[in-house]
VMD Tcl script that builds the backbone (N, CA, C; Angstrom):
set m [mol new atoms 504]
animate dup $m
set s [atomselect $m all]
$s set {name element resname resid chain x y z} {
  {N N MET 1 A -29.979 18.168 -56.212}
  {CA C MET 1 A -29.175 19.371 -56.186}
  {C C MET 1 A -28.297 19.351 -54.938}
  {N N ILE 2 A -27.040 19.698 -55.094}
  {CA C ILE 2 A -26.098 19.722 -53.980}
  {C C ILE 2 A -26.478 20.852 -53.049}
  {N N GLN 3 A -26.403 20.571 -51.768}
  {CA C GLN 3 A -26.692 21.598 -50.784}
  {C C GLN 3 A -25.675 21.506 -49.662}
  {N N ASP 4 A -25.534 22.592 -48.965}
  {CA C ASP 4 A -24.692 22.621 -47.784}
  {C C ASP 4 A -25.388 21.764 -46.733}
  {N N PRO 5 A -24.761 20.642 -46.285}
  {CA C PRO 5 A -25.458 19.748 -45.362}
  {C C PRO 5 A -25.755 20.378 -44.015}
  {N N LEU 6 A -25.052 21.437 -43.661}
  {CA C LEU 6 A -25.325 22.086 -42.382}
  {C C LEU 6 A -26.351 23.190 -42.517}
  {N N ASN 7 A -26.748 23.492 -43.791}
  {CA C ASN 7 A -27.768 24.498 -44.036}
  {C C ASN 7 A -28.670 23.976 -45.151}
  {N N PRO 8 A -29.631 23.120 -44.809}
  {CA C PRO 8 A -30.474 22.493 -45.823}
  {C C PRO 8 A -31.206 23.484 -46.717}
  {N N ASP 9 A -31.464 24.693 -46.260}
  {CA C ASP 9 A -32.154 25.682 -47.072}
  {C C ASP 9 A -31.297 26.177 -48.229}
  {N N SER 10 A -30.000 25.848 -48.203}
  {CA C SER 10 A -29.096 26.350 -49.232}
  {C C SER 10 A -29.403 25.779 -50.599}
  {N N ALA 11 A -30.118 24.676 -50.701}
  {CA C ALA 11 A -30.413 24.063 -51.997}
  {C C ALA 11 A -31.363 24.937 -52.815}
  {N N ASN 12 A -32.107 25.802 -52.159}
  {CA C ASN 12 A -33.066 26.623 -52.872}
  {C C ASN 12 A -32.398 27.519 -53.904}
  {N N GLY 13 A -31.250 28.095 -53.571}
  {CA C GLY 13 A -30.590 28.985 -54.503}
  {C C GLY 13 A -29.234 28.478 -54.921}
  {N N ALA 14 A -28.858 27.296 -54.489}
  {CA C ALA 14 A -27.532 26.781 -54.780}
  {C C ALA 14 A -27.538 26.006 -56.080}
  {N N SER 15 A -26.430 26.085 -56.784}
  {CA C SER 15 A -26.274 25.270 -57.977}
  {C C SER 15 A -25.203 24.235 -57.697}
  {N N MET 16 A -25.099 23.257 -58.584}
  {CA C MET 16 A -24.094 22.216 -58.379}
  {C C MET 16 A -22.695 22.794 -58.482}
  {N N ASN 17 A -22.556 23.955 -59.094}
  {CA C ASN 17 A -21.232 24.558 -59.241}
  {C C ASN 17 A -20.831 25.388 -58.036}
  {N N GLN 18 A -21.748 25.654 -57.138}
  {CA C GLN 18 A -21.429 26.445 -55.959}
  {C C GLN 18 A -20.476 25.652 -55.085}
  {N N ASP 19 A -19.468 26.326 -54.535}
  {CA C ASP 19 A -18.421 25.624 -53.783}
  {C C ASP 19 A -18.634 25.788 -52.287}
  {N N PHE 20 A -18.951 24.669 -51.638}
  {CA C PHE 20 A -19.092 24.645 -50.191}
  {C C PHE 20 A -17.859 24.012 -49.559}
  {N N SER 21 A -16.808 23.776 -50.357}
  {CA C SER 21 A -15.684 22.987 -49.862}
  {C C SER 21 A -14.521 23.814 -49.349}
  {N N ASN 22 A -14.638 25.138 -49.277}
  {CA C ASN 22 A -13.565 25.962 -48.742}
  {C C ASN 22 A -13.713 26.032 -47.222}
  {N N LEU 23 A -12.731 25.500 -46.516}
  {CA C LEU 23 A -12.814 25.397 -45.060}
  {C C LEU 23 A -12.059 26.529 -44.350}
  {N N ALA 24 A -11.597 27.525 -45.089}
  {CA C ALA 24 A -10.832 28.620 -44.495}
  {C C ALA 24 A -11.631 29.265 -43.364}
  {N N GLY 25 A -10.965 29.502 -42.275}
  {CA C GLY 25 A -11.588 30.163 -41.133}
  {C C GLY 25 A -12.255 29.213 -40.154}
  {N N MET 26 A -12.277 27.929 -40.476}
  {CA C MET 26 A -12.879 26.956 -39.562}
  {C C MET 26 A -11.801 26.308 -38.702}
  {N N SER 27 A -12.184 25.899 -37.521}
  {CA C SER 27 A -11.273 25.097 -36.701}
  {C C SER 27 A -11.268 23.689 -37.280}
  {N N ALA 28 A -10.262 22.908 -36.929}
  {CA C ALA 28 A -10.179 21.536 -37.433}
  {C C ALA 28 A -11.396 20.730 -36.984}
  {N N ALA 29 A -11.829 20.923 -35.753}
  {CA C ALA 29 A -12.990 20.180 -35.246}
  {C C ALA 29 A -14.261 20.577 -35.996}
  {N N ALA 30 A -14.449 21.871 -36.221}
  {CA C ALA 30 A -15.632 22.330 -36.958}
  {C C ALA 30 A -15.586 21.834 -38.399}
  {N N ALA 31 A -14.397 21.823 -38.990}
  {CA C ALA 31 A -14.251 21.341 -40.365}
  {C C ALA 31 A -14.592 19.857 -40.456}
  {N N LYS 32 A -14.153 19.079 -39.471}
  {CA C LYS 32 A -14.474 17.645 -39.474}
  {C C LYS 32 A -15.978 17.432 -39.374}
  {N N GLU 33 A -16.630 18.206 -38.538}
  {CA C GLU 33 A -18.080 18.099 -38.402}
  {C C GLU 33 A -18.768 18.496 -39.704}
  {N N TYR 34 A -18.265 19.538 -40.340}
  {CA C TYR 34 A -18.809 20.009 -41.613}
  {C C TYR 34 A -18.655 18.921 -42.681}
  {N N ILE 35 A -17.470 18.315 -42.741}
  {CA C ILE 35 A -17.211 17.242 -43.700}
  {C C ILE 35 A -18.134 16.062 -43.411}
  {N N PHE 36 A -18.343 15.773 -42.142}
  {CA C PHE 36 A -19.229 14.674 -41.769}
  {C C PHE 36 A -20.620 14.880 -42.354}
  {N N GLY 37 A -21.085 16.112 -42.378}
  {CA C GLY 37 A -22.387 16.415 -42.984}
  {C C GLY 37 A -22.404 16.041 -44.462}
  {N N PHE 38 A -21.318 16.324 -45.167}
  {CA C PHE 38 A -21.230 15.956 -46.578}
  {C C PHE 38 A -21.165 14.439 -46.744}
  {N N VAL 39 A -20.429 13.782 -45.862}
  {CA C VAL 39 A -20.331 12.316 -45.926}
  {C C VAL 39 A -21.714 11.696 -45.701}
  {N N ALA 40 A -22.444 12.229 -44.740}
  {CA C ALA 40 A -23.792 11.720 -44.478}
  {C C ALA 40 A -24.684 11.920 -45.700}
  {N N THR 41 A -24.578 13.080 -46.342}
  {CA C THR 41 A -25.347 13.342 -47.559}
  {C C THR 41 A -24.950 12.374 -48.664}
  {N N LEU 42 A -23.650 12.108 -48.786}
  {CA C LEU 42 A -23.167 11.149 -49.790}
  {C C LEU 42 A -23.734 9.758 -49.527}
  {N N LYS 43 A -23.734 9.344 -48.269}
  {CA C LYS 43 A -24.262 8.014 -47.934}
  {C C LYS 43 A -25.755 7.921 -48.274}
  {N N LEU 44 A -26.509 8.968 -47.989}
  {CA C LEU 44 A -27.931 8.977 -48.340}
  {C C LEU 44 A -28.118 8.940 -49.848}
  {N N THR 45 A -27.263 9.661 -50.563}
  {CA C THR 45 A -27.326 9.655 -52.027}
  {C C THR 45 A -27.018 8.274 -52.571}
  {N N GLU 46 A -25.998 7.619 -52.014}
  {CA C GLU 46 A -25.646 6.263 -52.451}
  {C C GLU 46 A -26.791 5.285 -52.164}
  {N N LYS 47 A -27.450 5.461 -51.028}
  {CA C LYS 47 A -28.588 4.600 -50.699}
  {C C LYS 47 A -29.715 4.820 -51.704}
  {N N GLU 48 A -29.959 6.075 -52.051}
  {CA C GLU 48 A -31.000 6.394 -53.034}
  {C C GLU 48 A -30.632 5.815 -54.405}
  {N N ILE 49 A -29.363 5.818 -54.762}
  {CA C ILE 49 A -28.910 5.215 -56.025}
  {C C ILE 49 A -29.243 3.723 -56.030}
  {N N ARG 50 A -28.932 3.045 -54.931}
  {CA C ARG 50 A -29.243 1.608 -54.855}
  {C C ARG 50 A -30.742 1.355 -54.979}
  {N N THR 51 A -31.541 2.190 -54.319}
  {CA C THR 51 A -33.002 2.052 -54.394}
  {C C THR 51 A -33.477 2.250 -55.835}
  {N N GLN 52 A -32.949 3.278 -56.495}
  {CA C GLN 52 A -33.350 3.552 -57.872}
  {C C GLN 52 A -32.887 2.447 -58.818}
  {N N GLU 53 A -31.718 1.854 -58.551}
  {CA C GLU 53 A -31.239 0.740 -59.379}
  {C C GLU 53 A -32.162 -0.469 -59.236}
  {N N GLU 54 A -32.654 -0.704 -58.028}
  {CA C GLU 54 A -33.612 -1.794 -57.819}
  {C C GLU 54 A -34.913 -1.520 -58.575}
  {N N GLU 55 A -35.366 -0.265 -58.512}
  {CA C GLU 55 A -36.572 0.123 -59.255}
  {C C GLU 55 A -36.359 -0.048 -60.757}
  {N N GLU 56 A -35.187 0.335 -61.224}
  {CA C GLU 56 A -34.872 0.203 -62.645}
  {C C GLU 56 A -34.941 -1.264 -63.072}
  {N N ALA 57 A -34.349 -2.152 -62.269}
  {CA C ALA 57 A -34.368 -3.585 -62.590}
  {C C ALA 57 A -35.812 -4.106 -62.628}
  {N N LYS 58 A -36.620 -3.647 -61.670}
  {CA C LYS 58 A -38.018 -4.081 -61.627}
  {C C LYS 58 A -38.750 -3.636 -62.895}
  {N N TRP 59 A -38.558 -2.366 -63.286}
  {CA C TRP 59 A -39.270 -1.842 -64.452}
  {C C TRP 59 A -38.721 -2.410 -65.754}
  {N N LYS 60 A -37.444 -2.728 -65.808}
  {CA C LYS 60 A -36.905 -3.377 -67.005}
  {C C LYS 60 A -37.529 -4.770 -67.160}
  {N N GLY 61 A -37.728 -5.440 -66.042}
  {CA C GLY 61 A -38.425 -6.721 -66.074}
  {C C GLY 61 A -39.842 -6.564 -66.593}
  {N N ARG 62 A -40.497 -5.498 -66.185}
  {CA C ARG 62 A -41.861 -5.235 -66.652}
  {C C ARG 62 A -41.880 -4.905 -68.152}
  {N N VAL 63 A -40.849 -4.182 -68.603}
  {CA C VAL 63 A -40.747 -3.889 -70.038}
  {C C VAL 63 A -40.680 -5.200 -70.820}
  {N N GLU 64 A -39.815 -6.101 -70.358}
  {CA C GLU 64 A -39.656 -7.385 -71.044}
  {C C GLU 64 A -40.945 -8.203 -70.988}
  {N N LEU 65 A -41.624 -8.165 -69.860}
  {CA C LEU 65 A -42.882 -8.896 -69.730}
  {C C LEU 65 A -43.927 -8.339 -70.704}
  {N N ALA 66 A -44.058 -7.003 -70.740}
  {CA C ALA 66 A -45.027 -6.378 -71.650}
  {C C ALA 66 A -44.660 -6.661 -73.101}
  {N N ARG 67 A -43.379 -6.647 -73.409}
  {CA C ARG 67 A -42.918 -6.922 -74.772}
  {C C ARG 67 A -43.253 -8.378 -75.156}
  {N N SER 68 A -43.003 -9.309 -74.234}
  {CA C SER 68 A -43.255 -10.720 -74.541}
  {C C SER 68 A -44.742 -11.015 -74.701}
  {N N ARG 69 A -45.585 -10.212 -74.042}
  {CA C ARG 69 A -47.037 -10.425 -74.120}
  {C C ARG 69 A -47.682 -9.542 -75.191}
  {N N HIS 70 A -46.839 -8.772 -75.890}
  {CA C HIS 70 A -47.325 -7.885 -76.960}
  {C C HIS 70 A -48.378 -6.902 -76.459}
  {N N MET 71 A -48.100 -6.288 -75.319}
  {CA C MET 71 A -49.014 -5.305 -74.724}
  {C C MET 71 A -48.388 -3.920 -74.896}
  {N N ALA 72 A -48.678 -3.309 -76.032}
  {CA C ALA 72 A -48.040 -2.049 -76.424}
  {C C ALA 72 A -48.293 -0.922 -75.417}
  {N N GLY 73 A -49.487 -0.825 -74.893}
  {CA C GLY 73 A -49.813 0.241 -73.927}
  {C C GLY 73 A -48.984 0.114 -72.667}
  {N N LEU 74 A -48.922 -1.095 -72.122}
  {CA C LEU 74 A -48.113 -1.315 -70.913}
  {C C LEU 74 A -46.622 -1.171 -71.210}
  {N N LEU 75 A -46.208 -1.598 -72.387}
  {CA C LEU 75 A -44.802 -1.481 -72.783}
  {C C LEU 75 A -44.375 -0.019 -72.815}
  {N N ALA 76 A -45.194 0.829 -73.413}
  {CA C ALA 76 A -44.863 2.263 -73.498}
  {C C ALA 76 A -44.763 2.879 -72.101}
  {N N GLU 77 A -45.709 2.541 -71.229}
  {CA C GLU 77 A -45.683 3.086 -69.865}
  {C C GLU 77 A -44.457 2.601 -69.103}
  {N N ALA 78 A -44.121 1.339 -69.247}
  {CA C ALA 78 A -42.961 0.787 -68.549}
  {C C ALA 78 A -41.669 1.416 -69.071}
  {N N GLU 79 A -41.588 1.627 -70.378}
  {CA C GLU 79 A -40.389 2.262 -70.956}
  {C C GLU 79 A -40.253 3.701 -70.463}
  {N N LYS 80 A -41.387 4.423 -70.351}
  {CA C LYS 80 A -41.346 5.795 -69.800}
  {C C LYS 80 A -40.811 5.781 -68.373}
  {N N GLU 81 A -41.266 4.818 -67.586}
  {CA C GLU 81 A -40.826 4.723 -66.189}
  {C C GLU 81 A -39.331 4.404 -66.120}
  {N N VAL 82 A -38.859 3.521 -66.979}
  {CA C VAL 82 A -37.424 3.196 -67.012}
  {C C VAL 82 A -36.625 4.445 -67.372}
  {N N GLU 83 A -37.128 5.212 -68.336}
  {CA C GLU 83 A -36.431 6.445 -68.746}
  {C C GLU 83 A -36.395 7.456 -67.595}
  {N N ARG 84 A -37.515 7.589 -66.893}
  {CA C ARG 84 A -37.569 8.516 -65.746}
  {C C ARG 84 A -36.573 8.082 -64.671}
  {N N ILE 85 A -36.538 6.793 -64.391}
  {CA C ILE 85 A -35.614 6.273 -63.382}
  {C C ILE 85 A -34.168 6.483 -63.828}
  {N N ASN 86 A -33.883 6.256 -65.113}
  {CA C ASN 86 A -32.518 6.461 -65.622}
  {C C ASN 86 A -32.084 7.916 -65.500}
  {N N THR 87 A -32.998 8.839 -65.771}
  {CA C THR 87 A -32.690 10.267 -65.620}
  {C C THR 87 A -32.368 10.575 -64.161}
  {N N ARG 88 A -33.187 10.056 -63.267}
  {CA C ARG 88 A -32.959 10.264 -61.824}
  {C C ARG 88 A -31.620 9.656 -61.404}
  {N N LEU 89 A -31.314 8.447 -61.911}
  {CA C LEU 89 A -30.034 7.806 -61.578}
  {C C LEU 89 A -28.850 8.621 -62.077}
  {N N ASP 90 A -28.966 9.161 -63.289}
  {CA C ASP 90 A -27.877 9.999 -63.817}
  {C C ASP 90 A -27.639 11.201 -62.910}
  {N N ASP 91 A -28.724 11.853 -62.479}
  {CA C ASP 91 A -28.604 13.003 -61.576}
  {C C ASP 91 A -27.968 12.605 -60.242}
  {N N LEU 92 A -28.428 11.487 -59.688}
  {CA C LEU 92 A -27.895 11.032 -58.399}
  {C C LEU 92 A -26.414 10.658 -58.504}
  {N N ARG 93 A -26.050 9.993 -59.587}
  {CA C ARG 93 A -24.638 9.612 -59.772}
  {C C ARG 93 A -23.759 10.840 -59.939}
  {N N ALA 94 A -24.254 11.840 -60.658}
  {CA C ALA 94 A -23.499 13.086 -60.808}
  {C C ALA 94 A -23.337 13.772 -59.453}
  {N N GLU 95 A -24.402 13.790 -58.677}
  {CA C GLU 95 A -24.348 14.389 -57.337}
  {C C GLU 95 A -23.355 13.639 -56.454}
  {N N ALA 96 A -23.356 12.316 -56.532}
  {CA C ALA 96 A -22.419 11.511 -55.737}
  {C C ALA 96 A -20.974 11.812 -56.142}
  {N N ARG 97 A -20.728 11.969 -57.448}
  {CA C ARG 97 A -19.366 12.305 -57.902}
  {C C ARG 97 A -18.922 13.660 -57.355}
  {N N VAL 98 A -19.808 14.645 -57.430}
  {CA C VAL 98 A -19.479 15.989 -56.936}
  {C C VAL 98 A -19.222 15.946 -55.425}
  {N N LEU 99 A -20.081 15.251 -54.698}
  {CA C LEU 99 A -19.902 15.141 -53.246}
  {C C LEU 99 A -18.575 14.468 -52.912}
  {N N THR 100 A -18.249 13.397 -53.633}
  {CA C THR 100 A -16.989 12.691 -53.380}
  {C C THR 100 A -15.803 13.607 -53.633}
  {N N GLU 101 A -15.839 14.362 -54.729}
  {CA C GLU 101 A -14.744 15.292 -55.035}
  {C C GLU 101 A -14.610 16.356 -53.950}
  {N N ARG 102 A -15.734 16.887 -53.505}
  {CA C ARG 102 A -15.696 17.937 -52.478}
  {C C ARG 102 A -15.207 17.382 -51.139}
  {N N ILE 103 A -15.643 16.195 -50.801}
  {CA C ILE 103 A -15.180 15.577 -49.553}
  {C C ILE 103 A -13.675 15.364 -49.613}
  {N N ASP 104 A -13.185 14.861 -50.739}
  {CA C ASP 104 A -11.737 14.660 -50.901}
  {C C ASP 104 A -10.992 15.988 -50.788}
  {N N SER 105 A -11.537 17.022 -51.428}
  {CA C SER 105 A -10.907 18.350 -51.369}
  {C C SER 105 A -10.862 18.870 -49.931}
  {N N MET 106 A -11.961 18.710 -49.218}
  {CA C MET 106 A -12.013 19.201 -47.837}
  {C C MET 106 A -11.082 18.389 -46.939}
  {N N ARG 107 A -11.016 17.080 -47.155}
  {CA C ARG 107 A -10.120 16.243 -46.340}
  {C C ARG 107 A -8.661 16.635 -46.549}
  {N N ARG 108 A -8.329 17.046 -47.766}
  {CA C ARG 108 A -6.942 17.491 -48.024}
  {C C ARG 108 A -6.624 18.790 -47.278}
  {N N GLN 109 A -7.637 19.570 -46.934}
  {CA C GLN 109 A -7.431 20.830 -46.218}
  {C C GLN 109 A -7.256 20.636 -44.712}
  {N N LEU 110 A -7.693 19.496 -44.181}
  {CA C LEU 110 A -7.671 19.274 -42.731}
  {C C LEU 110 A -6.279 19.400 -42.104}
  {N N PRO 111 A -5.220 18.804 -42.693}
  {CA C PRO 111 A -3.910 18.941 -42.052}
  {C C PRO 111 A -3.464 20.402 -41.905}
  {N N GLY 112 A -3.780 21.222 -42.895}
  {CA C GLY 112 A -3.430 22.643 -42.809}
  {C C GLY 112 A -4.175 23.350 -41.696}
  {N N LEU 113 A -5.456 23.014 -41.538}
  {CA C LEU 113 A -6.244 23.625 -40.458}
  {C C LEU 113 A -5.700 23.200 -39.096}
  {N N ALA 114 A -5.368 21.919 -38.971}
  {CA C ALA 114 A -4.829 21.423 -37.701}
  {C C ALA 114 A -3.481 22.069 -37.408}
  {N N ALA 115 A -2.664 22.237 -38.426}
  {CA C ALA 115 A -1.348 22.866 -38.228}
  {C C ALA 115 A -1.506 24.321 -37.809}
  {N N ARG 116 A -2.476 25.007 -38.401}
  {CA C ARG 116 A -2.697 26.407 -38.038}
  {C C ARG 116 A -3.128 26.523 -36.584}
  {N N GLU 117 A -3.922 25.560 -36.116}
  {CA C GLU 117 A -4.356 25.583 -34.718}
  {C C GLU 117 A -3.208 25.315 -33.769}
  {N N ARG 118 A -2.223 24.538 -34.232}
  {CA C ARG 118 A -1.101 24.200 -33.360}
  {C C ARG 118 A -0.116 25.357 -33.205}
  {N N SER 119 A -0.141 26.329 -34.117}
  {CA C SER 119 A 0.779 27.443 -33.975}
  {C C SER 119 A 0.426 28.195 -32.691}
  {N N ILE 120 A 1.426 28.660 -31.995}
  {CA C ILE 120 A 1.225 29.239 -30.666}
  {C C ILE 120 A 1.103 30.750 -30.759}
  {N N ASP 121 A 0.031 31.267 -30.257}
  {CA C ASP 121 A -0.171 32.701 -30.124}
  {C C ASP 121 A 0.189 33.038 -28.683}
  {N N PRO 122 A 1.269 33.801 -28.468}
  {CA C PRO 122 A 1.719 34.056 -27.101}
  {C C PRO 122 A 0.683 34.756 -26.228}
  {N N ASP 123 A -0.090 35.643 -26.804}
  {CA C ASP 123 A -1.104 36.342 -26.010}
  {C C ASP 123 A -2.195 35.380 -25.539}
  {N N ILE 124 A -2.635 34.520 -26.451}
  {CA C ILE 124 A -3.665 33.546 -26.080}
  {C C ILE 124 A -3.097 32.562 -25.059}
  {N N LEU 125 A -1.855 32.127 -25.285}
  {CA C LEU 125 A -1.213 31.206 -24.352}
  {C C LEU 125 A -1.112 31.835 -22.964}
  {N N GLU 126 A -0.718 33.104 -22.898}
  {CA C GLU 126 A -0.610 33.791 -21.610}
  {C C GLU 126 A -1.968 33.859 -20.917}
  {N N GLN 127 A -3.015 34.195 -21.682}
  {CA C GLN 127 A -4.348 34.280 -21.099}
  {C C GLN 127 A -4.821 32.921 -20.593}
  {N N GLU 128 A -4.521 31.866 -21.354}
  {CA C GLU 128 A -4.914 30.525 -20.919}
  {C C GLU 128 A -4.178 30.118 -19.655}
  {N N LEU 129 A -2.900 30.457 -19.573}
  {CA C LEU 129 A -2.126 30.142 -18.370}
  {C C LEU 129 A -2.661 30.901 -17.163}
  {N N LEU 130 A -2.991 32.160 -17.379}
  {CA C LEU 130 A -3.535 32.971 -16.285}
  {C C LEU 130 A -4.880 32.409 -15.814}
  {N N MET 131 A -5.693 32.000 -16.760}
  {CA C MET 131 A -6.981 31.425 -16.384}
  {C C MET 131 A -6.771 30.123 -15.611}
  {N N ALA 132 A -5.761 29.349 -16.012}
  {CA C ALA 132 A -5.474 28.094 -15.313}
  {C C ALA 132 A -5.005 28.366 -13.891}
  {N N LEU 133 A -4.289 29.478 -13.710}
  {CA C LEU 133 A -3.802 29.851 -12.386}
  {C C LEU 133 A -4.877 30.571 -11.575}
  {N N GLY 134 A -5.959 30.911 -12.222}
  {CA C GLY 134 A -7.056 31.572 -11.525}
  {C C GLY 134 A -6.840 33.059 -11.348}
  {N N GLN 135 A -5.986 33.644 -12.157}
  {CA C GLN 135 A -5.739 35.079 -12.051}
  {C C GLN 135 A -6.528 35.812 -13.135}
  {N N THR 136 A -6.877 37.062 -12.800}
  {CA C THR 136 A -7.558 37.891 -13.783}
  {C C THR 136 A -6.529 38.790 -14.451}
  {N N GLY 137 A -6.907 39.400 -15.533}
  {CA C GLY 137 A -6.018 40.310 -16.251}
  {C C GLY 137 A -5.613 41.496 -15.390}
  {N N GLU 138 A -6.523 41.990 -14.573}
  {CA C GLU 138 A -6.244 43.139 -13.704}
  {C C GLU 138 A -5.203 42.783 -12.644}
  {N N GLU 139 A -5.334 41.599 -12.062}
  {CA C GLU 139 A -4.357 41.159 -11.059}
  {C C GLU 139 A -2.973 41.041 -11.675}
  {N N VAL 140 A -2.914 40.544 -12.868}
  {CA C VAL 140 A -1.633 40.383 -13.550}
  {C C VAL 140 A -1.014 41.741 -13.845}
  {N N LYS 141 A -1.828 42.693 -14.305}
  {CA C LYS 141 A -1.316 44.038 -14.595}
  {C C LYS 141 A -0.754 44.679 -13.328}
  {N N THR 142 A -1.483 44.537 -12.239}
  {CA C THR 142 A -1.034 45.103 -10.963}
  {C C THR 142 A 0.267 44.450 -10.520}
  {N N ASP 143 A 0.326 43.135 -10.584}
  {CA C ASP 143 A 1.528 42.401 -10.193}
  {C C ASP 143 A 2.714 42.807 -11.065}
  {N N LYS 144 A 2.487 42.954 -12.360}
  {CA C LYS 144 A 3.553 43.346 -13.287}
  {C C LYS 144 A 4.045 44.766 -12.981}
  {N N ALA 145 A 3.108 45.667 -12.688}
  {CA C ALA 145 A 3.480 47.050 -12.365}
  {C C ALA 145 A 4.346 47.086 -11.100}
  {N N PHE 146 A 3.979 46.284 -10.086}
  {CA C PHE 146 A 4.787 46.239 -8.859}
  {C C PHE 146 A 6.170 45.655 -9.124}
  {N N ARG 147 A 6.254 44.625 -9.949}
  {CA C ARG 147 A 7.567 44.035 -10.268}
  {C C ARG 147 A 8.462 45.052 -10.960}
  {N N GLU 148 A 7.900 45.823 -11.895}
  {CA C GLU 148 A 8.687 46.853 -12.578}
  {C C GLU 148 A 9.128 47.941 -11.604}
  {N N LEU 149 A 8.218 48.329 -10.722}
  {CA C LEU 149 A 8.536 49.337 -9.719}
  {C C LEU 149 A 9.642 48.848 -8.796}
  {N N GLU 150 A 9.561 47.564 -8.394}
  {CA C GLU 150 A 10.596 46.992 -7.535}
  {C C GLU 150 A 11.946 46.941 -8.256}
  {N N LYS 151 A 11.936 46.618 -9.554}
  {CA C LYS 151 A 13.189 46.604 -10.330}
  {C C LYS 151 A 13.798 48.000 -10.386}
  {N N GLU 152 A 12.933 48.995 -10.656}
  {CA C GLU 152 A 13.414 50.375 -10.719}
  {C C GLU 152 A 13.995 50.799 -9.367}
  {N N HIS 153 A 13.303 50.436 -8.285}
  {CA C HIS 153 A 13.771 50.789 -6.944}
  {C C HIS 153 A 15.121 50.123 -6.656}
  {N N ALA 154 A 15.238 48.849 -7.029}
  {CA C ALA 154 A 16.506 48.137 -6.816}
  {C C ALA 154 A 17.617 48.772 -7.636}
  {N N ALA 155 A 17.298 49.175 -8.871}
  {CA C ALA 155 A 18.313 49.815 -9.718}
  {C C ALA 155 A 18.710 51.168 -9.141}
  {N N ASP 156 A 17.731 51.936 -8.652}
  {CA C ASP 156 A 18.039 53.231 -8.031}
  {C C ASP 156 A 18.898 53.045 -6.790}
  {N N ALA 157 A 18.570 52.055 -5.959}
  {CA C ALA 157 A 19.342 51.788 -4.738}
  {C C ALA 157 A 20.762 51.378 -5.096}
  {N N ALA 158 A 20.934 50.550 -6.117}
  {CA C ALA 158 A 22.279 50.133 -6.535}
  {C C ALA 158 A 23.053 51.321 -7.070}
  {N N LEU 159 A 22.375 52.213 -7.803}
  {CA C LEU 159 A 23.042 53.406 -8.328}
  {C C LEU 159 A 23.463 54.332 -7.195}
  {N N GLN 160 A 22.623 54.509 -6.195}
  {CA C GLN 160 A 22.966 55.352 -5.041}
  {C C GLN 160 A 24.151 54.764 -4.287}
  {N N ALA 161 A 24.152 53.434 -4.125}
  {CA C ALA 161 A 25.261 52.773 -3.428}
  {C C ALA 161 A 26.550 52.949 -4.205}
  {N N LEU 162 A 26.499 52.858 -5.506}
  {CA C LEU 162 A 27.680 53.023 -6.349}
  {C C LEU 162 A 28.193 54.451 -6.256}
  {N N LYS 163 A 27.298 55.439 -6.269}
  {CA C LYS 163 A 27.695 56.842 -6.141}
  {C C LYS 163 A 28.347 57.094 -4.790}
  {N N ALA 164 A 27.776 56.486 -3.758}
  {CA C ALA 164 A 28.334 56.670 -2.405}
  {C C ALA 164 A 29.725 56.080 -2.333}
  {N N ARG 165 A 29.957 54.944 -2.917}
  {CA C ARG 165 A 31.295 54.323 -2.905}
  {C C ARG 165 A 32.281 55.150 -3.708}
  {N N MET 166 A 31.807 55.737 -4.770}
  {CA C MET 166 A 32.716 56.525 -5.624}
  {C C MET 166 A 33.118 57.828 -4.929}
  {N N LYS 167 A 32.257 58.376 -4.088}
  {CA C LYS 167 A 32.573 59.602 -3.379}
  {C C LYS 167 A 33.569 59.340 -2.269}
  {N N SER 168 A 33.561 58.145 -1.755}
  {CA C SER 168 A 34.447 57.907 -0.627}
  {C C SER 168 A 35.779 57.394 -0.998}
}
mol reanalyze $m
mol bondsrecalc $m
mol representation Tube
mol addrep $m
């Protein structure tokens, strides 16, 4: 059963149709890590497929051996085991296909996530610059208030000077 690789408990109530491939709201780095979890799950699934294929080959050999020796009891048991392994292989292959599709879908979303991160938020940029300069928000507010006050004072002084020139 497909599960969210970052939340192994999700398999308890998850179905193969549940979609864990929507990366909306994740950062590009978090999305890559999330995808890596799916890739790791896919690799484990592929390894299990290879193991089951080896088991299948072994049991098919046993079927042929039992058939050649006319041992009906062993033949029936070996055929049951081959059928069980084939059922497991079908499930694993289906899971691998779903994982591959979801990984491809998530990888196609990565450029959009990276582009969204590159867009500049002026408020965040200002805060980052202030932090780099070692200033706090309060210091900046105070400095800004003084600059505005100084501009107003300069404008008032220029207006007074202009009025004085006009009177004379």
